C-alpha positions in Angstrom: 38.7 116.6 60.5 42.1 117.2 62.8 43.6 121.0 62.5 46.9 121.9 61.5 47.1 123.7 64.8 50.0 123.3 67.6 48.4 122.2 71.0 48.7 124.5 73.8 51.8 124.8 75.9 51.8 123.2 79.1 51.1 126.5 81.8 54.1 127.5 83.9 54.4 126.0 87.2 53.2 127.4 90.2 56.1 129.1 92.3 55.7 129.5 96.2 57.6 131.5 99.2 57.5 129.2 102.1 57.4 131.5 105.2 57.8 129.1 108.6 59.2 129.9 111.8 60.2 126.1 112.3 62.9 124.9 109.7 62.0 121.2 110.0 58.1 122.3 108.9 59.8 124.6 106.1 61.9 121.4 104.9 59.0 118.9 105.0 56.3 121.6 103.3 59.1 122.4 100.4 59.7 118.2 99.9 55.8 117.9 99.6 55.0 121.0 97.7 58.3 120.1 95.2 56.5 116.7 95.1 53.3 118.1 93.6 54.9 120.1 90.9 55.4 123.2 92.2 58.4 125.4 92.2 59.7 127.0 95.9 61.3 130.0 95.1 62.6 130.5 98.9 61.6 130.1 102.1 62.0 132.7 105.4 60.8 133.2 108.7 58.7 136.3 109.7 57.3 136.7 112.8 58.8 138.2 116.1 60.8 135.7 118.9 59.2 135.4 121.8 
């Protein structure tokens, strides 16, 4: 017997903040995550310069 209920809405996308010192790695990681359906909210560096 079918139900007249609406199906559950899809879950919201997972948001990610990238923290990486190497710019090229951060861009590659962002592209990979976005291809997998994640939302990259931003990126930045953290740490001390040698």
